[in-house]
C-alpha positions as CSV (number, residue, x, y, z in Angstrom):
1,M,-212.8,241.2,-115.0
2,R,-214.6,242.3,-111.8
3,Q,-215.1,245.7,-113.4
4,V,-216.6,244.2,-116.5
5,G,-219.0,242.2,-114.2
6,A,-220.0,245.4,-112.5
7,L,-220.6,247.1,-115.9
8,T,-222.7,244.1,-117.0
9,R,-224.9,244.5,-113.9
10,Y,-225.1,248.2,-114.5
11,H,-226.3,247.7,-118.1
12,L,-228.9,245.2,-117.0
13,E,-230.3,247.6,-114.4
14,L,-230.6,250.3,-117.1
15,V,-232.5,248.0,-119.5
16,L,-234.8,246.7,-116.7
17,R,-235.5,250.1,-115.2
18,G,-236.1,251.7,-118.6
19,H,-238.2,248.8,-119.8
20,G,-236.0,248.5,-122.9
21,W,-236.3,244.7,-122.5
22,L,-240.0,244.8,-123.2
23,P,-240.3,245.5,-127.0
24,P,-238.0,242.6,-128.1
25,F,-239.7,240.3,-125.6
26,L,-243.2,241.2,-126.8
27,A,-242.1,240.8,-130.4
28,Y,-240.6,237.4,-129.6
29,A,-243.7,236.3,-127.7
30,L,-246.0,237.4,-130.6
31,L,-243.9,235.5,-133.1
32,L,-244.0,232.3,-131.0
33,V,-247.8,232.6,-130.7
34,L,-248.1,233.0,-134.4
35,G,-245.7,230.3,-135.3
36,V,-246.3,227.6,-132.7
37,T,-249.7,226.1,-131.7
38,A,-250.3,224.4,-128.4
39,G,-250.1,220.6,-128.9
40,D,-247.6,220.9,-131.8
41,P,-244.6,218.5,-131.8
42,L,-241.9,219.7,-129.4
43,L,-238.9,219.5,-131.7
44,G,-240.6,221.6,-134.4
45,G,-241.5,224.3,-132.0
46,L,-238.0,224.3,-130.5
47,G,-236.5,224.8,-133.9
48,Y,-238.8,227.7,-134.7
49,G,-238.2,229.3,-131.3
50,A,-234.4,229.0,-131.6
51,G,-234.4,230.5,-135.0
52,V,-236.4,233.6,-134.0
53,L,-234.1,234.1,-131.0
54,L,-231.3,235.1,-133.3
55,P,-232.6,238.5,-134.5
56,V,-234.2,239.1,-131.1
57,S,-230.8,238.7,-129.4
58,A,-229.3,241.1,-132.0
59,W,-232.1,243.6,-131.1
60,Y,-231.2,243.2,-127.4
61,V,-227.6,244.3,-128.2
62,R,-228.9,247.4,-129.7
63,T,-231.2,248.1,-126.8
64,V,-228.4,247.6,-124.2
65,L,-225.8,249.7,-126.1
66,N,-228.3,252.6,-126.5
67,A,-230.0,252.5,-123.1
68,E,-227.9,255.2,-121.6
69,P,-228.0,258.9,-122.5
70,P,-224.9,260.1,-124.5
71,A,-223.6,262.4,-121.8
72,S,-223.9,259.7,-119.1
73,R,-222.3,257.1,-121.4
74,A,-219.4,259.4,-122.1
75,C,-218.8,259.7,-118.4
76,L,-218.9,256.0,-118.0
77,V,-216.5,255.5,-120.8
78,A,-214.1,258.0,-119.3
79,A,-214.2,256.3,-116.0
80,A,-214.1,252.6,-116.9
81,G,-212.6,252.6,-120.4
82,P,-214.5,252.0,-123.8
83,A,-213.4,248.4,-124.1
84,R,-214.8,247.4,-120.7
85,V,-218.0,249.3,-121.3
86,Q,-218.4,247.6,-124.7
87,L,-217.8,244.1,-123.2
88,G,-220.2,244.9,-120.3
89,G,-222.9,245.8,-122.7
90,L,-222.5,242.7,-124.8
91,L,-222.5,240.5,-121.7
92,A,-225.7,242.1,-120.5
93,A,-227.4,241.5,-123.9
94,L,-226.1,237.9,-123.8
95,T,-227.5,237.4,-120.3
96,V,-231.0,238.6,-121.3
97,G,-230.9,236.4,-124.4
98,L,-230.0,233.3,-122.4
99,V,-232.7,234.0,-119.9
100,L,-235.2,234.3,-122.8
101,A,-233.9,231.0,-124.3
102,V,-234.5,229.1,-121.0
103,A,-238.0,230.6,-120.8
104,E,-238.7,229.7,-124.4
105,V,-237.7,226.1,-124.0
106,A,-239.6,225.7,-120.8
107,G,-242.8,227.3,-122.3
108,L,-242.6,225.1,-125.4
109,W,-242.0,222.0,-123.4
110,W,-245.1,222.8,-121.2
111,S,-247.4,223.5,-124.2
112,S,-246.2,221.0,-126.7
113,G,-247.8,217.7,-127.7
114,P,-245.7,214.7,-128.8
115,V,-241.9,215.1,-128.9
116,A,-241.8,214.5,-132.7
117,N,-244.2,213.9,-135.6
118,P,-246.6,211.2,-134.4
119,K,-245.7,209.1,-137.4
120,A,-242.0,209.0,-136.4
121,D,-240.3,207.3,-133.5
122,Q,-240.5,209.4,-130.3
123,P,-237.1,210.3,-128.9
124,P,-236.7,210.8,-125.1
125,V,-238.1,214.1,-123.9
126,G,-235.0,215.0,-121.9
127,T,-232.8,214.6,-125.0
128,A,-235.2,216.7,-127.1
129,V,-235.3,219.5,-124.5
130,L,-231.6,219.6,-124.1
131,A,-231.1,219.7,-127.9
132,G,-233.6,222.5,-128.1
133,L,-231.9,224.4,-125.3
134,L,-228.4,224.1,-126.8
135,A,-229.8,225.2,-130.2
136,S,-231.4,228.2,-128.6
137,V,-228.1,229.1,-126.9
138,V,-226.3,228.8,-130.2
139,C,-228.8,231.2,-131.8
140,V,-228.5,233.6,-128.9
141,L,-224.7,233.6,-129.2
142,L,-224.8,234.3,-132.9
143,G,-227.5,237.0,-132.4
144,V,-225.3,238.8,-130.0
145,L,-222.5,238.5,-132.6
146,V,-224.7,240.1,-135.2
147,G,-225.6,242.9,-132.8
148,A,-221.9,243.5,-132.0
149,L,-221.1,243.8,-135.7
150,C,-224.1,246.1,-136.5
151,N,-224.0,248.6,-133.7
152,R,-221.4,250.9,-132.2
153,P,-218.5,251.0,-132.6
154,V,-218.7,249.3,-136.0
155,F,-221.9,251.1,-137.1
156,V,-222.2,254.6,-135.7
157,R,-225.3,255.6,-137.6
158,A,-228.5,253.9,-136.5
159,P,-230.3,253.4,-139.9
160,Y,-227.3,251.6,-141.4
161,G,-226.9,249.4,-138.4
162,I,-230.5,248.3,-138.3
163,S,-230.5,247.4,-142.0
164,A,-227.2,245.6,-141.6
165,A,-228.5,243.6,-138.6
166,L,-231.6,242.4,-140.4
167,A,-229.6,241.4,-143.4
168,L,-226.8,239.7,-141.4
169,A,-229.3,237.9,-139.1
170,T,-231.1,236.5,-142.1
171,A,-227.8,235.4,-143.7
172,V,-226.6,233.7,-140.5
173,L,-229.9,231.8,-140.3
174,V,-230.0,230.6,-143.9
175,A,-226.4,230.2,-144.9
176,P,-225.4,226.5,-145.2
177,G,-222.7,225.6,-142.7
178,S,-223.7,228.3,-140.2
179,P,-224.1,226.9,-136.7
180,A,-227.5,228.5,-136.4
181,N,-228.6,227.0,-139.7
182,E,-227.3,223.6,-138.7
183,V,-229.1,223.5,-135.3
184,V,-232.4,224.7,-136.6
185,R,-232.3,222.2,-139.5
186,A,-231.3,219.4,-137.1
187,L,-234.4,220.1,-134.9
188,A,-236.6,220.2,-138.0
189,A,-235.2,216.9,-139.2
190,G,-235.6,215.4,-135.8
191,D,-239.3,216.4,-135.8
192,R,-239.7,214.4,-139.1
193,T,-237.6,211.4,-138.2
194,G,-237.4,211.2,-134.4
195,L,-233.6,211.2,-134.5
196,V,-232.1,213.9,-132.2
197,G,-228.4,214.8,-131.7
198,L,-226.9,217.3,-129.3
199,P,-225.2,220.2,-131.1
200,W,-222.0,220.5,-129.0
201,L,-219.8,221.4,-132.0
202,E,-222.1,224.1,-133.1
203,L,-222.2,225.5,-129.6
204,L,-218.4,225.6,-129.4
205,A,-218.2,227.2,-132.9
206,A,-220.7,229.9,-132.0
207,A,-219.0,230.6,-128.7
208,G,-215.6,231.0,-130.4
209,L,-217.0,233.3,-133.1
210,L,-218.7,235.5,-130.5
211,A,-215.6,235.7,-128.4
212,A,-213.5,236.8,-131.4
213,V,-216.1,239.4,-132.5
214,A,-216.5,240.7,-128.9
215,A,-212.8,241.1,-128.5
216,G,-212.5,242.9,-131.8
217,S,-215.4,245.3,-131.0
218,A,-213.8,246.1,-127.7
219,V,-210.5,246.9,-129.4
220,L,-212.4,249.1,-131.9
221,A,-214.3,250.8,-129.2
222,G,-211.0,252.0,-127.7
223,R,-210.0,253.5,-131.1
224,R,-213.2,255.2,-132.1
225,P,-214.5,258.2,-130.0
226,E,-218.1,258.0,-128.7
């Protein structure tokens, strides 16, 4: 586990030094600016921001897993093992996504107007912010899951992986019963009605799904050559 932590830090340093974090961040910031206006109700903005985080988190997985030159990655895999390298990359992408989720919630809280639609009862700000943060974490977890399924070692060829990631991210967001769909819909409903719940079950489901997919991708990484 200590070696996986070191590999996670290594992947984070690669992404930060190479500025690979910047394109997904700028795209996310642009989508927030286009979709949320200062003074809008907080819950509606949090729902929109959480939903957009899902494909952005999948993008970060692709960025992390492809940040290293092939020859350097081959040496790393030979030294640390493909499964540990894969897990370290997924954890690095998850870390970046979670940092972005916290920044998103803080920014929307600062720039928002009322907590919910002015015609509805206003829930406590703390409850709304926590619900938005949990929803964003759910979407980050599922975004990393999508990225794990649509990049190496599952998809080796880049064009297929990009197309699959876009399709799967959309499906995860719109499919009834999906944790991401549930939390985004709950925030949108809370914006209309003023009733807010905390999505603990969705968070547990998303974490469990990601753990299973990450373990499977690590096993597959050990069976497929780079």
